[in-house]
N, C-alpha and C positions, 0 to 999 in steps of 0.2 A: 286471744293468746294461743299460739301454736304449741304443739306437743313439746318441742325442744325448749321453747321459751318457758313453759311451765316447769319443766325439769330443771332448767338453768336457774329459775327463780327459787324453786324449792330447795336447791342445793346451795343456796347463797352462803349460808354460815359455814358449811364444809369447805366450799371453794375459797372463801376469804382466808381461811387458815391454810388450807392445803396449797392452793395456787400461789398465794403470797410467798410461802416458804420455797416453793419450786422456783419462783422467779429469782429469789435471793440466791438459791443454789446455782442456777445457771449463770447469774451475774458474777458470783464469787469464784467460779472455777473456769479455767481456760482449757483444761484437759480432763480426761476421765481417768483419775487415779483412784487408789483404794479409799482415800478420804472422801472423794465424791460419792462413791457407792455406799460408804458407811453413813454419810449424812443423808443420802436419799432413803436408806432403810429407816433411819430415825423419823424422817418426815412421814413415811407411809405408816409407821407404827403409831405416830401421834394422831393420824387420821382414822385410827381404829381398824386399820387393815389387818392388824394382828402380826405377831412376830414371825410365825411360820410362813404365812402368805407373803409378807413383806420380803422375807429372805428369798422365797421362791421367785418372786417377780424381779427382784434386783439381780438374782443369779441368772435368770433368763436374759435380762437386759445386758448384763456383762458379756454373756456368751454371744449375743446377737451383735453387739458393738465390736467384739473381737473378730467375729466371722466376716462382718461387712465393712470392717475397718472404719467404724464411726468413731471420731475423736472429738466431735463438737458437742458440748453439753446440751445445746438447743436441739440438735438432731436426736440426741439420746432421750430427751424429754418426749419428743414425738414418737420415738420407738416404744417408750414406756406405755404410752396411751394404747397402742395396739396390743401390747402384752396383757395389760389389765383387762381390755375388752375381750381378749381370748379366754382369760380365766373366767370371766363372768358369763360368757356365751352359753346358751343352752337351746335345745330344740324347743320351739314354741309349745305352750301347753295346749293339749287337745281338749276342746270343749264339745263333747259329744252330746247327743240327745237320745234318750233321757239320761240324766246324771244326778247323783246325790253327792253334794259337795259339803264335807264337814269343815267348819271353820273353827280352828283350835287356837288357844293361846291363854296366857295367864290374864287375870283381871287387871284392867288398867292400861292395856296395850293399844286399845282402840279397836277391839274386836267388833263391838256393836256397830260403830260407825263404818267399819270396813264392810260389814255385811250389807248395810244400807247402800253404800256407794257401789259395791259390786252388783247388787241387785239392780240398781238404776242403770249401770253400764250394760249389763246383760239385756235388760229390757230395751234399751236404745238400739242394741244390736239385733233386736227382733226376737229374742228368746222369751218364752213364757216362764216366769219365775215365781216360785213360792218360797217364803221364808218360814223356817220352823224354829220356834223358840225352845231349843233343847237345853239351855242353861237354866234349870229350874231351882238352882240352889242360891244364886246370888240375888239378894233383895232387889226388887224392881227391875230385874234384867229384862223380863218380857215386856214391861211397860216402855222401857227405853227403846227396845227393839221395835215395838209397835210404832213409835214416833218416826223411826227411820223407814219402816215399811210404808207408812203413809206418805212420807216425802218422796220415796221411790215409786209410789203408786203401784205396789204389788201386795198380794194377800199374805197374811201371816197366820200360822197355826200355833196356838199356845194353850197351855193348861195352867192350873193354879200353881203358885209358888210351892216348891217341895214335892211336886209330882215326879213320877218316874220318867227320866229323860227318854228312855226307850219307848215308852208309851206315847209320848208326844211325837217322836219320830214316826211311830207306826201311823198315827193319825195324819201326820204330814205327808207320808207316802200315799196313803189312801186318797187324800185330797189332790196330790200331784197327779196320780193316775186318773182320777175322775175328771180332772180339768185338763188333761193332756199337757201337763207342764213339761218343759224341757229341762229345767234345773230346779232342784230342791236344795236351798241353802240352809244348812243346819248349824245353829249356834250350839256350842258345847261348853260345859263347865271348865273353868281354868284353874283348878286347884292342883298345885304341884307338891304340897306338903305330904300327900299320900299317893305316891306313884302307883302302888298296887291297885288302889281303888279307882284311880283315873284310868288305868289300863283296862280294868274289868268293865268300866262304864263305856269306854270307847268300843271295846270288843262287842258288848251287848248291842250297842247302837248299830254297829256294822253287821252283826248277825241278823238283826231285824231288817235292815236295808236289803241285804242279800237274799233273805227269805221272801220278803214281801214284794220286792221289785227287782227280780233277778236280771232283767234285761237292762237295767240302769247301771251305768258305770259308777263305781264308788271311789271317791278321791278325797284328799284332805289338804287344806292349806293352813299353814301356821302363821299367825299374826305376831310380828315382833315390832316393838317400839324402838326405833333407831336411836333414840336419845339414851337408851341404856347401854349402848356400846357393846363391850365384851360380855356383859351379863346377858345380852340377847343371844349371843353365841352359845352360852351355857344352857339357856332355855331351849334352843333349837336342838342341842344334843340330847337333852332329857326327853323332849317330845318325839324326837325321831326314834327313840327306843320304844315308845308306847303307841305310835301310830305310823301308818304307811303314808308318809308325806309326799305330796306332789311338788311342793315348793313353798315359797315364803311370800307373805304380804308384808312389806316393810313400811311402817307408818311413821308419821311425825318427822319426816326427813327435813321439813321446812324449819324445824325447831332445834336442829342439832348441828354440831361440827363433826359428828362421828359417822358421816355417811359411808366411810370406808368399810364399815361392818358388813355391807353387802358383799364385798369381795372376799372377806374372811369366811363368811357363811358358805359361799359358793365353793371355795377351794377346800376348806377343812371338812365340810359335811357333805359336799356334793349336792347341796340343795339349791336349785336355781331360784332367784327372785322372780316372781311372776307379776306382781303388781306393787306399785309404790304409792304411798299416800303423801300428798304435797299440800294439804290444807284442809279446811273445814267444810268446803262446799261439796255439794252432791257429786259434782263432776271432777273432783280433785284427785280421784284415784286413776292412775294411768298404768297401762301395761308396761312392763319393764323392757327397755331396749339397752343392751350392753354398750353399744357404741355411743348412743346419745347420752347415756349416763356418764361415761368416761369423759366425753367431750365437755359436758356441763361441769364435771368435777374440775377440769383444768381451766 
């Protein structure tokens, strides 16, 4: 299955709702009037694109149609695809070597599986990868991560449950340096009930990384469960306050009709989606492509 086919298949639930309503809209209107734009805004909001982003996209579409004298709803739909792709577009993520990549997110969003899939993807690309089990607070977190490390066939550094996460990261860095690793993937705790504690923990991990491996680029990716819709946007807002985020890993897109949340996160927070999770297999994480995403959405 090709990349576009995987994205298309993964976005099936979102597309069934979104594209079906778009078809009805195009069929029901013969011209672009205020009612057309209002109904279009509602369709985007129902796909979890969000009120602010939906209004922005429809406003740009209205302006484009007026400037280019587009009066056909079908042509307006094609123009909307380009507008949404423009909103989603971002410069590709730079994967330098060496690199410490913190993987952040609340419990239950698919953080552990994302780390395993990302490790596998990077290894296939020829990168030497080590996983660091820095979430020492959640019960059995290290054991679950070990299973995914074995599946990806990459080494894992871990301590006992309840250990200091920064100490685990310290050992992970020493191992990465000693084995000439390209990327150290660090799992982190996902507790949002105490932002201050979370912030201090992430700062401590970052200080250790900067001190022990100054030549390594330090970056962070936030894992968000697409099925949570607008709640995922709220998580992104909170984590962007406590970490310097490089972008988003959007998981479980194959299980939701709320795939439009990717557009809302990009527009409202300026955070690009870097990878999307489209299933449970090791190779089901794909780099995000704005045009292919929007084409699959329609």
